[in-house]
KEMARFI-629759 format. One line per field, with one value per residue (C-alpha): residue number from 1; x, y, z. Coordinates in steps of 0.001 Angstrom, whole numbers, plus 500000, padded with zeros to 6 digits. Layout:
BEGIN
ronu = c(NUM,...)
X = c(X,...)
Y = c(Y,...)
Z = c(Z,...)
//
This chain:
BEGIN
ronu = c(1,2,3,4,5,6,7,8,9,10,11,12,13,14,15,16,17,18,19,20,21,22,23,24,25,26,27,28,29,30,31,32,33,34,35,36,37,38,39,40,41,42,43,44,45,46,47,48,49,50,51,52,53,54,55,56,57,58,59,60,61,62,63,64,65,66,67,68,69,70,71,72,73,74,75,76,77,78,79,80,81,82,83,84,85,86,87,88,89,90,91,92,93,94,95,96,97,98,99,100,101,102,103,104,105,106,107,108,109,110,111,112,113,114,115,116,117,118,119,120,121,122,123,124,125,126,127,128,129,130,131,132,133,134,135,136,137,138,139,140,141,142,143,144,145,146,147,148,149,150,151,152,153,154,155,156,157,158,159,160,161,162,163,164,165,166,167,168,169,170,171,172,173,174,175,176,177,178,179,180,181,182,183,184,185,186,187,188,189,190,191,192,193,194,195,196,197,198,199,200,201,202,203,204,205,206,207,208,209,210,211,212,213,214,215,216,217,218,219,220,221,222,223,224,225,226,227,228,229,230,231,232,233,234,235,236,237,238,239,240,241,242,243,244,245,246,247,248,249,250,251,252,253,254,255,256,257,258,259,260,261,262,263,264,265,266,267,268,269,270,271,272,273,274,275,276,277,278,279,280,281,282,283,284,285,286,287,288,289,290,291,292,293,294,295,296,297,298,299,300,301,302,303,304,305,306,307,308,309,310,311,312,313,314,315,316,317,318,319,320,321,322,323,324,325,326,327,328,329,330,331,332,333,334,335,336,337,338,339,340,341,342,343,344,345,346,347,348,349,350,351,352,353,354,355,356,357,358,359,360,361,362,363,364,365,366,367,368,369,370,371,372,373,374,375,376,377,378,379,380,381,382,383,384,385,386,387,388,389,390,391,392,393,394,395,396,397,398,399,400,401,402,403,404,405,406,407,408,409,410,411,412,413,414,415,416,417,418,419,420,421,422,423,424,425,426,427,428,429,430,431,432,433,434,435,436,437,438,439,440,441,442,443,444)
X = c(758416,760350,762360,765584,767131,770773,771818,775500,777800,780977,782693,779653,776924,778425,779405,775894,774244,776359,775903,772132,771930,774042,772136,768563,768864,766434,763459,764090,764662,767772,768456,771606,771411,774817,776017,777773,778616,781684,782670,785900,788211,788629,791622,793793,793129,796417,798253,796305,797257,800946,800595,801246,797835,795506,791788,791112,793104,790996,787520,785056,781691,779268,776268,778171,779193,776001,773929,775736,774136,770710,771106,769684,771802,770575,773508,771815,772193,769356,767400,764898,763919,760307,760290,756589,755740,758889,760063,763368,763464,766537,767846,766116,762769,762688,760752,761709,759521,761246,760511,763984,766386,770157,771920,775577,776168,779403,779863,779524,782885,782429,785030,782864,783767,787131,787392,789555,789645,789312,789907,788976,787684,789580,793355,794051,793975,791965,792235,788676,787359,789058,788362,789890,792914,793321,793252,795780,798115,797853,798659,801568,803120,802941,804457,807454,808442,808659,809137,808411,806842,804213,801466,799484,797010,793432,791331,789169,786220,787938,787463,789604,793281,794935,795008,796632,799493,799771,799923,802472,804827,804328,805009,808158,809277,808486,810428,813487,813322,813176,816125,813906,813401,816048,814041,810717,810043,807113,804611,801877,798868,796239,793334,794407,795776,798976,800204,799170,795913,794012,790661,790970,792737,795948,796476,799247,802394,801034,802125,805715,805948,804485,806567,809682,808752,808123,811521,813247,811813,812256,808569,807512,804104,801501,798950,795886,795478,792608,792911,791308,791594,793464,794740,796349,799859,799502,797181,796390,796627,795859,797632,795647,796542,795005,792024,791352,792592,794773,798402,800109,799155,801016,801086,802206,803258,802850,803402,801243,798745,796435,794056,791317,788019,785425,782509,778768,775857,774741,771877,768942,769746,770301,766969,764875,763077,764369,766777,770046,772007,772689,775638,773520,774813,772290,771338,771234,770592,772863,771624,772395,768699,767512,766275,763237,762457,762905,763096,765990,769546,772868,776497,779777,780860,777244,776587,776635,779401,780262,783817,786146,787008,786624,789556,790508,790024,787082,787907,785638,785899,787033,785073,787572,787025,786864,784089,782168,782378,780949,778143,777155,777118,775008,772462,772194,771729,769096,767138,767372,766061,763168,762276,762205,760031,762786,764146,766752,769394,772736,775074,778328,781720,782898,786625,789217,791857,793856,796693,798693,801166,804158,805909,808859,807265,803884,802122,799197,796861,794522,791959,789572,787049,787323,785991,788211,788847,790141,791031,793663,795519,798763,800594,803285,805634,807109,807374,804859,802111,802703,802483,799320,797622,798462,797128,793957,793369,793750,791536,788776,788612,788480,785601,783733,784241,783152,780322,781593,780419,783427,784423,787967,789051,787679,789009,792428,793587,793267,795299,797963,798098,798491,795072,792767,789660,786776,783180,781836,778498,776892,773223,773154,772252,774085,777079,776834,780608,781100,777841,776145,773282,775009,774613,774509,777851,777330,773963,775338)
Y = c(797502,794905,796513,794944,796313,795622,796184,797005,799043,797013,794547,792268,794929,797230,794301,792839,796128,796523,792896,793104,796161,794597,791298,792556,795803,798658,796448,796631,799299,798801,800536,800145,800990,801700,802844,806030,807881,805983,802594,801301,798639,796682,794488,797630,798614,797113,799446,802410,801383,801759,804930,803088,804228,807049,806567,808734,806352,803306,804843,806499,808234,805342,807406,809174,805977,804005,806859,806459,803015,804290,802680,804606,804974,805550,806511,805309,802203,799700,799684,796892,794224,793035,790034,789317,792616,792856,796110,797585,800555,802796,804608,807818,806028,805679,802575,800718,797992,795245,792286,790850,791641,791069,791151,792108,793879,792264,791525,793267,793383,791628,793513,793046,789346,790221,792895,795778,794628,797094,800778,803357,802770,799508,799227,797455,798604,797127,797013,795782,799155,802098,804473,801856,801614,805393,805325,802460,804598,807469,805091,803570,806960,807715,804289,805034,807845,805375,801838,798793,795316,794681,792046,791228,788432,787191,786312,783270,782950,784946,783765,786275,785527,786738,790446,789604,787776,790551,793264,791463,790950,794453,796011,793912,795046,798681,798584,797180,799987,802510,800835,800237,796475,795743,797751,795980,792406,790997,788274,786819,785502,783372,781099,778800,775418,776312,779249,778895,777108,780138,778786,776308,773388,774464,775081,773097,773682,776897,775781,775145,778299,780502,779016,779453,783058,783789,782343,784168,787490,786871,786894,784735,783097,781621,779407,777680,780834,782787,786418,786749,790498,793520,796379,799632,798169,794363,791490,788182,785225,781561,778910,775671,772058,769828,769050,772739,772796,775710,774614,777984,781563,784536,788225,790053,793680,795863,799365,798683,795882,794956,792030,790922,790240,787552,788458,788440,789383,793018,793706,794399,791267,789072,790248,788791,785628,782428,784348,783708,781286,782121,784356,786379,785027,784459,780835,780174,777210,776035,778911,781728,782091,782415,779078,780886,783628,782684,786293,787133,786331,786852,787158,787826,787744,787939,784379,781421,778994,775922,775773,773599,771557,771599,773297,773357,777140,778273,779473,780312,779844,782828,784309,785444,787749,784861,783199,786464,787138,783723,784195,787469,785947,783008,785366,787546,784563,783087,786345,786619,783066,783864,786974,784856,782225,779629,777563,779299,776572,778359,777893,779540,777859,777806,778185,780116,782236,784656,787040,788243,791104,790589,793908,792966,789740,787996,784685,783169,780530,778466,775914,774569,773802,775468,772475,769344,767067,769421,769333,772059,773090,775018,777982,779951,782722,785357,789031,788473,788073,791625,792863,790829,792298,795845,795125,793630,796719,799035,796952,796486,800226,800699,798226,800174,803484,802158,799916,796750,793364,791518,788609,789683,786645,784194,785973,787124,785890,782142,782451,784409,781620,779031,777470,776589,778765,777173,777038,780174,778673,775293,774478,771034,769205,770865,769108,769524,769402,772601,774464,776112,773651,771843,774231,771879,772833,776535,776514,775085)
Z = c(700570,702581,705384,706637,709833,710685,714313,714519,712284,712664,710345,710115,710077,707458,705243,705537,704591,701459,700436,700964,698734,696014,696098,696536,694629,695200,696016,699785,702430,704516,707818,709897,713601,715134,718524,717411,714235,713066,711704,713250,711859,715098,714032,713913,717532,718829,716454,717820,721361,720440,718401,715137,713878,714825,715365,712313,710124,711003,711316,708963,709126,708618,707508,704719,702971,703623,702173,698850,698616,699710,703131,706088,709211,712753,715066,718222,720368,720406,723656,723003,720483,720327,717992,718503,716803,714650,716194,717337,719728,720010,723039,722020,721730,717955,716848,713683,712246,710295,708068,708613,711440,711362,714728,714283,717580,718612,722328,725635,727406,730741,732764,735850,735912,737516,740225,739037,735401,732552,731888,734536,737115,736558,736392,733069,729467,726578,722785,722254,721062,719406,722344,724639,722347,722422,726223,726179,724059,726531,729393,727456,726819,730534,731261,729029,731375,734276,732887,735013,734712,732037,732134,728991,728299,728422,731468,732167,729788,727056,723504,721581,722157,718953,719918,723252,721529,718963,721559,723725,720796,719420,722832,723170,719706,720481,723749,721971,719424,722273,724078,727104,726911,729551,732084,731480,732695,730686,731645,729461,731412,729694,730510,727659,728815,726932,724884,721261,722099,720714,721888,719017,720681,718965,715265,713637,715683,717197,720677,719678,717613,720322,723127,720996,720283,723963,724919,722084,723269,726966,727864,730818,730616,732945,731170,732615,734664,736155,737164,740592,741155,739859,741977,740896,740725,740970,740134,741804,739440,740145,738076,737692,737007,734337,736562,737180,740792,741890,742063,742528,743289,741842,742716,739576,739978,736909,735672,732629,731942,729072,729623,727260,729074,728600,726347,726940,724719,724708,727120,724746,722737,725793,727245,724407,725494,723834,721580,723434,725574,729253,728364,725957,722644,719861,719222,715490,713241,710424,708234,710719,711647,715210,716508,717961,715409,711719,710492,712836,711749,713514,712423,714144,717764,719005,717749,720165,719214,721286,722635,720615,723697,727469,729206,732915,732967,730798,727295,724393,720648,718559,715663,713047,710080,707636,709627,710012,706299,705486,708050,706387,702918,704094,705673,702583,700309,702593,702766,698991,698667,701013,699020,695871,697504,697598,700524,702656,702624,702512,705441,706413,706234,709834,709338,711345,709617,711755,710902,713907,713614,715898,715325,713132,711883,712005,712406,710521,711934,709745,710974,708327,709761,713152,715104,714770,712965,710279,706613,706963,710110,710256,711719,709891,710938,708646,707757,704951,707572,708793,705194,704603,707659,706605,703118,704568,706695,703705,701468,704038,704663,700883,700790,703485,701661,698285,699403,697764,699008,697647,699946,700732,702731,700214,697136,698305,701681,701091,697913,699758,702331,699603,700182,697331,697265,699138,698046,699727,700704,700738,700248,701741,704921,707816,709248,713026,713263,711212,711743,714695,714751,717606,720538,723513,725069,724443,726216,729452)
//
């Protein structure tokens, strides 16, 4: 019987496992290998970091729900991939042979890129994982007893900016509710050339909207910035000009700081010869297949995507839930086609849709396709975005508990945003502008 192994039990991995089972039925074995016992809904981590959610509310026991769909679960990190013999080895030495391999690991958080960055032994908080968000909540509660300056943002090389904006605005909102805002100077630090760039070259009037919001809420910002080092109570930040030269240096004191790091590929994936680019992200063709190993596919943050544009301080391109969902569906359809002896020609729609909660309101960003020029590009602000994000969280967790493969973004979110439903997949010649077949910039 054909055996499909999925590495990673996050948004992409769990969704892929359910969709594979629904599409291929009982004719295949499916095994998910995850680093730990629980699935976590990562987009809710900023809420956990402010005590607006608990970890129990946004996580679930992966094995319990996968078993209901006859999907095996191995709660152990992958230690090695041997594509020449189609084998995965886990940290405990278990070897799993596969016919098809799906890599959905997400990223490795490259805190080491900046001295002092990251949770202990570093000096900044993170919302990239649920344990990090729990630690950030503990640190925030301690901070409330002795308020002082706050610094929030994303360092050079980062590609995920939405959570930084979310967290900054939610913290500001929370401090106002606690009547502490007047005691807390706030600074937003970002490697983007301007606030609202989002790693996408701007989306509609995202720059104007974000600058207006920062002014409205009294948050200072430093864009085109690199964080040089972080100490226990201050960080060194260099502000650059349009050519990338340092034009000003800042020493920012803080009582609390949350900075998103740059990402790299996880070690066992990055170590595979010819599988990844120099930063460890998986190189894929227009159909989400490895460019070196046709029976290996990849979806999610672990995929190599070229930056939308060159920026004075390095920034990466984000991978949003909508894009990840379409990657998963393309992979499943291509594996199904292969099983049936047909050409694997489906490709993902590389579009960016992001919902950002801002505490008492929200902002939505839409870029279709992600890489310009675009058919649709806009940013909107309103309380409905907050409600939409809450609804999305609840429905996605429902989907994980019930094993449905329904494409939530495609079916519901685009309609909510007033966008006509897109064709989920295309089986045509890849367009290098909207597909990952063009990897030149990413491989540099």
